[in-house]
OpenMM code with the backbone's topology and positions (N, CA, C; nanometers):
from openmm import Vec3, app, unit

residues = "MET ASN GLN ALA ILE GLN PHE PRO ASP ASP GLU SER TYR ASP ALA GLU ARG ASP ALA ILE CYS PHE PRO VAL LEU VAL ASN GLY LEU ARG LEU ASN CYS ALA ILE SER SER GLU SER LEU THR SER ARG PHE GLY GLU GLY GLU ALA MET ALA LEU PHE GLN HIS HIS ARG TRP ASP LEU GLU GLU GLU ALA GLU VAL ALA ILE ARG GLN GLU MET THR ASP ASP GLN GLY TRP ILE TRP LEU SER PRO ALA ARG".split()
positions = [
    Vec3(1.5385, 0.4193, 2.3403),
    Vec3(1.4946, 0.2815, 2.2804),
    Vec3(1.5841, 0.2348, 2.1653),
    Vec3(1.6434, 0.1176, 2.1715),
    Vec3(1.7319, 0.0943, 2.0586),
    Vec3(1.6420, -0.0133, 1.9787),
    Vec3(1.6135, 0.0434, 1.8476),
    Vec3(1.5354, -0.0506, 1.7647),
    Vec3(1.6013, -0.0667, 1.6257),
    Vec3(1.5862, -0.1926, 1.5833),
    Vec3(1.6428, -0.2116, 1.4388),
    Vec3(1.5329, -0.1793, 1.3461),
    Vec3(1.5657, -0.0741, 1.2581),
    Vec3(1.4625, -0.0342, 1.1707),
    Vec3(1.5175, -0.0528, 1.0218),
    Vec3(1.4390, -0.1228, 0.9471),
    Vec3(1.4802, -0.1516, 0.8046),
    Vec3(1.3626, -0.1178, 0.7000),
    Vec3(1.3874, -0.0464, 0.5866),
    Vec3(1.2919, -0.0235, 0.4876),
    Vec3(1.3109, -0.1050, 0.3683),
    Vec3(1.2502, -0.2004, 0.3523),
    Vec3(1.2529, -0.2883, 0.2373),
    Vec3(1.1952, -0.2015, 0.1027),
    Vec3(1.2544, -0.2179, -0.0152),
    Vec3(1.2091, -0.1393, -0.1225),
    Vec3(1.0917, -0.2202, -0.1787),
    Vec3(0.9779, -0.1757, -0.1169),
    Vec3(0.8340, -0.2411, -0.1662),
    Vec3(0.7231, -0.1446, -0.1416),
    Vec3(0.7495, -0.0172, -0.1983),
    Vec3(0.6484, 0.0826, -0.1917),
    Vec3(0.5468, 0.0637, -0.2862),
    Vec3(0.4225, 0.1123, -0.2633),
    Vec3(0.3242, 0.0904, -0.3759),
    Vec3(0.2297, 0.2117, -0.3584),
    Vec3(0.1591, 0.2461, -0.4660),
    Vec3(0.0567, 0.3509, -0.4699),
    Vec3(-0.0895, 0.2888, -0.4243),
    Vec3(-0.1452, 0.3480, -0.3313),
    Vec3(-0.2786, 0.2930, -0.2860),
    Vec3(-0.3784, 0.3891, -0.3387),
    Vec3(-0.4626, 0.3639, -0.4261),
    Vec3(-0.5418, 0.4530, -0.4925),
    Vec3(-0.6614, 0.4987, -0.3823),
    Vec3(-0.7074, 0.3988, -0.3105),
    Vec3(-0.8063, 0.4294, -0.2065),
    Vec3(-0.7592, 0.5221, -0.0973),
    Vec3(-0.6250, 0.5208, -0.0764),
    Vec3(-0.5747, 0.6288, 0.0328),
    Vec3(-0.5151, 0.7545, -0.0428),
    Vec3(-0.5044, 0.7419, -0.1754),
    Vec3(-0.4304, 0.8410, -0.2673),
    Vec3(-0.2894, 0.8609, -0.1921),
    Vec3(-0.2234, 0.7604, -0.1746),
    Vec3(-0.0971, 0.7690, -0.0946),
    Vec3(0.0123, 0.6813, -0.1522),
    Vec3(0.1325, 0.6922, -0.1104),
    Vec3(0.2363, 0.6055, -0.1436),
    Vec3(0.2502, 0.5254, -0.0146),
    Vec3(0.2472, 0.3935, -0.0005),
    Vec3(0.2545, 0.3158, 0.1290),
    Vec3(0.3791, 0.2391, 0.1101),
    Vec3(0.4595, 0.2322, 0.2221),
    Vec3(0.5768, 0.1616, 0.2224),
    Vec3(0.5939, 0.0971, 0.3558),
    Vec3(0.6372, -0.0304, 0.3464),
    Vec3(0.6726, -0.1069, 0.4782),
    Vec3(0.7948, -0.0607, 0.5551),
    Vec3(0.7981, -0.1056, 0.6765),
    Vec3(0.9146, -0.0883, 0.7675),
    Vec3(0.9167, -0.2155, 0.8512),
    Vec3(1.0316, -0.2644, 0.8759),
    Vec3(1.0570, -0.3579, 0.9746),
    Vec3(1.1145, -0.3057, 1.1070),
    Vec3(1.0421, -0.3200, 1.2138),
    Vec3(1.1078, -0.2714, 1.3328),
    Vec3(1.1146, -0.3959, 1.4261),
    Vec3(1.2415, -0.4253, 1.4576),
    Vec3(1.2774, -0.5330, 1.5281),
    Vec3(1.2146, -0.6554, 1.4590),
    Vec3(1.2106, -0.6735, 1.3380),
    Vec3(1.1476, -0.7911, 1.2708),
    Vec3(0.9934, -0.7787, 1.2388),
    Vec3(0.9264, -0.6866, 1.3115),
    Vec3(0.7796, -0.6714, 1.2872),
    Vec3(0.7584, -0.5828, 1.1754),
    Vec3(0.6503, -0.6029, 1.1066),
    Vec3(0.6261, -0.5069, 0.9949),
    Vec3(0.5172, -0.4018, 1.0361),
    Vec3(0.5584, -0.2832, 1.0081),
    Vec3(0.4657, -0.1550, 1.0210),
    Vec3(0.4345, -0.1153, 0.8792),
    Vec3(0.3187, -0.0229, 0.8750),
    Vec3(0.3006, 0.0301, 0.7445),
    Vec3(0.3324, 0.1844, 0.7491),
    Vec3(0.3912, 0.2495, 0.6670),
    Vec3(0.4139, 0.3932, 0.6604),
    Vec3(0.3413, 0.4394, 0.5349),
    Vec3(0.3175, 0.5808, 0.5318),
    Vec3(0.2600, 0.6149, 0.4121),
    Vec3(0.2636, 0.7776, 0.4034),
    Vec3(0.2585, 0.8329, 0.2856),
    Vec3(0.2518, 0.9747, 0.2658),
    Vec3(0.1646, 0.9977, 0.1524),
    Vec3(0.0668, 1.0915, 0.1751),
    Vec3(-0.0302, 1.1261, 0.0611),
    Vec3(0.0235, 1.1878, -0.0610),
    Vec3(-0.0400, 1.1667, -0.1632),
    Vec3(0.0089, 1.2368, -0.2842),
    Vec3(0.0074, 1.3843, -0.2711),
    Vec3(-0.0859, 1.4322, -0.2063),
    Vec3(-0.0968, 1.5737, -0.1778),
    Vec3(0.0290, 1.6334, -0.0899),
    Vec3(0.0595, 1.5424, -0.0101),
    Vec3(0.1761, 1.5812, 0.0897),
    Vec3(0.3053, 1.5850, 0.0052),
    Vec3(0.3307, 1.4904, -0.0799),
    Vec3(0.4392, 1.4803, -0.1704),
    Vec3(0.4450, 1.6090, -0.2622),
    Vec3(0.3391, 1.6427, -0.3191),
    Vec3(0.3349, 1.7626, -0.4080),
    Vec3(0.3461, 1.8894, -0.3283),
    Vec3(0.2933, 1.9022, -0.2106),
    Vec3(0.3209, 2.0327, -0.1256),
    Vec3(0.4730, 2.0398, -0.0833),
    Vec3(0.5267, 1.9354, -0.0804),
    Vec3(0.6709, 1.9196, -0.0297),
    Vec3(0.7712, 1.9547, -0.1390),
    Vec3(0.7547, 1.8658, -0.2532),
    Vec3(0.8472, 1.8623, -0.3518),
    Vec3(0.8059, 1.9223, -0.4962),
    Vec3(0.6816, 1.9671, -0.5074),
    Vec3(0.6431, 2.0185, -0.6377),
    Vec3(0.5614, 1.9289, -0.7172),
    Vec3(0.5276, 1.9669, -0.8219),
    Vec3(0.4449, 1.8747, -0.9092),
    Vec3(0.5189, 1.7604, -0.9699),
    Vec3(0.4607, 1.6399, -0.9793),
    Vec3(0.5112, 1.5476, -1.0499),
    Vec3(0.4175, 1.4223, -1.0057),
    Vec3(0.4491, 1.2928, -1.0575),
    Vec3(0.3966, 1.1613, -1.0318),
    Vec3(0.4278, 1.1386, -0.8911),
    Vec3(0.3340, 1.0859, -0.8130),
    Vec3(0.3565, 1.0626, -0.6718),
    Vec3(0.4655, 0.9524, -0.6530),
    Vec3(0.4686, 0.8411, -0.7185),
    Vec3(0.5738, 0.7526, -0.7103),
    Vec3(0.7033, 0.7984, -0.7322),
    Vec3(0.7328, 0.8779, -0.8433),
    Vec3(0.8409, 0.9297, -0.8819),
    Vec3(0.9066, 1.0224, -0.7700),
    Vec3(0.8053, 1.1137, -0.7175),
    Vec3(0.8463, 1.2021, -0.6090),
    Vec3(0.8993, 1.1195, -0.4793),
    Vec3(0.8239, 1.0267, -0.4480),
    Vec3(0.8582, 0.9478, -0.3302),
    Vec3(1.0018, 0.8879, -0.3504),
    Vec3(1.0274, 0.8132, -0.4702),
    Vec3(1.1574, 0.7499, -0.5178),
    Vec3(1.2630, 0.8509, -0.5121),
    Vec3(1.2396, 0.9762, -0.5571),
    Vec3(1.3496, 1.0642, -0.5649),
    Vec3(1.3861, 1.1211, -0.4302),
    Vec3(1.2915, 1.1218, -0.3303),
    Vec3(1.3200, 1.1708, -0.1998),
    Vec3(1.3139, 1.0677, -0.0928),
    Vec3(1.3278, 0.9355, -0.1286),
    Vec3(1.3033, 0.8213, -0.0419),
    Vec3(1.3802, 0.8305, 0.0800),
    Vec3(1.5178, 0.8602, 0.0709),
    Vec3(1.6053, 0.8748, 0.1903),
    Vec3(1.5629, 0.9608, 0.2982),
    Vec3(1.5226, 1.0855, 0.2502),
    Vec3(1.4768, 1.1880, 0.3390),
    Vec3(1.3366, 1.1346, 0.4140),
    Vec3(1.2405, 1.0828, 0.3410),
    Vec3(1.1163, 1.0232, 0.3864),
    Vec3(1.1378, 0.9140, 0.4841),
    Vec3(1.2394, 0.8198, 0.4528),
    Vec3(1.2588, 0.7180, 0.5374),
    Vec3(1.3251, 0.7624, 0.6708),
    Vec3(1.4116, 0.8635, 0.6503),
    Vec3(1.4682, 0.9216, 0.7781),
    Vec3(1.3486, 0.9900, 0.8726),
    Vec3(1.2574, 1.0643, 0.8109),
    Vec3(1.1532, 1.1258, 0.8860),
    Vec3(1.0638, 1.0082, 0.9505),
    Vec3(1.0374, 0.9031, 0.8703),
    Vec3(0.9486, 0.7844, 0.9079),
    Vec3(1.0261, 0.7381, 1.0307),
    Vec3(1.1503, 0.7097, 1.0419),
    Vec3(1.2431, 0.6495, 1.1397),
    Vec3(1.2203, 0.7449, 1.2764),
    Vec3(1.2128, 0.8629, 1.2575),
    Vec3(1.1957, 0.9563, 1.3912),
    Vec3(1.0626, 0.9294, 1.4351),
    Vec3(0.9596, 0.9298, 1.3475),
    Vec3(0.8108, 0.9142, 1.3898),
    Vec3(0.8038, 0.7605, 1.4464),
    Vec3(0.8675, 0.6729, 1.4035),
    Vec3(0.8544, 0.5352, 1.4702),
    Vec3(0.9219, 0.5392, 1.6010),
    Vec3(1.0361, 0.6170, 1.6211),
    Vec3(1.1154, 0.6185, 1.7463),
    Vec3(1.0283, 0.6910, 1.8422),
    Vec3(0.9483, 0.7872, 1.8007),
    Vec3(0.8571, 0.8636, 1.8777),
    Vec3(0.7238, 0.8042, 1.8990),
    Vec3(0.7009, 0.6798, 1.8443),
    Vec3(0.5659, 0.6020, 1.8499),
    Vec3(0.4585, 0.6816, 1.8058),
    Vec3(0.4621, 0.7438, 1.6930),
    Vec3(0.3731, 0.8355, 1.6292),
    Vec3(0.2748, 0.7430, 1.5320),
    Vec3(0.2215, 0.6494, 1.5727),
    Vec3(0.1301, 0.5596, 1.4925),
    Vec3(-0.0135, 0.6162, 1.5183),
    Vec3(-0.0965, 0.5836, 1.4145),
    Vec3(-0.2409, 0.6257, 1.4216),
    Vec3(-0.3249, 0.5124, 1.4783),
    Vec3(-0.4513, 0.5153, 1.4876),
    Vec3(-0.5330, 0.4174, 1.5483),
    Vec3(-0.5218, 0.2750, 1.4874),
    Vec3(-0.4884, 0.2750, 1.3515),
    Vec3(-0.4612, 0.1567, 1.2811),
    Vec3(-0.3259, 0.1010, 1.2814),
    Vec3(-0.2291, 0.1771, 1.3557),
    Vec3(-0.1021, 0.1291, 1.3709),
    Vec3(0.0015, 0.1705, 1.2503),
    Vec3(-0.0586, 0.2847, 1.1782),
    Vec3(0.0234, 0.3300, 1.0651),
    Vec3(0.0998, 0.4525, 1.1083),
    Vec3(0.2204, 0.4699, 1.0312),
    Vec3(0.2864, 0.5952, 1.0448),
    Vec3(0.2542, 0.6779, 0.9212),
    Vec3(0.1941, 0.8014, 0.9331),
    Vec3(0.1682, 0.8849, 0.8300),
    Vec3(0.2598, 1.0057, 0.8352),
    Vec3(0.3263, 1.0239, 0.7307),
    Vec3(0.4170, 1.1522, 0.7226),
    Vec3(0.3271, 1.2685, 0.6882),
    Vec3(0.3390, 1.3604, 0.7511),
    Vec3(0.2624, 1.4913, 0.7255),
    Vec3(0.3062, 1.5867, 0.6088),
    Vec3(0.2135, 1.6765, 0.5843),
    Vec3(0.2632, 1.7852, 0.4798),
    Vec3(0.3807, 1.8684, 0.5234),
    Vec3(0.4379, 1.9384, 0.4212),
    Vec3(0.5318, 2.0194, 0.4651),
    Vec3(0.4997, 2.1249, 0.5741),
    Vec3(0.5861, 2.1544, 0.6592),
    Vec3(0.5710, 2.2417, 0.7885),
    Vec3(0.5751, 2.3843, 0.7264),
] * unit.nanometer
topology = app.Topology()
chain = topology.addChain("A")
for resn in residues:
    res = topology.addResidue(resn, chain)
    for name in ("N", "CA", "C"):
        topology.addAtom(name, app.Element.getBySymbol(name[0]), res)
């Protein structure tokens, strides 16, 4: 499947989800991606969630792109990046 995938610089912290949420455009349609603060800490060590996300942004976007291509959305259509394996 050939999809045009773009990640705008529009991430935000969602206190209700305790996660960094970031949009992705797939063939012009907006999807939501997220990674929990807990997952960020387990992967990259202690630190403020937004700073950890921004420092590792390219790796996380690459992982999100793989999940999008594998159509790994949840019931609400979100892509959630999981904790370190």
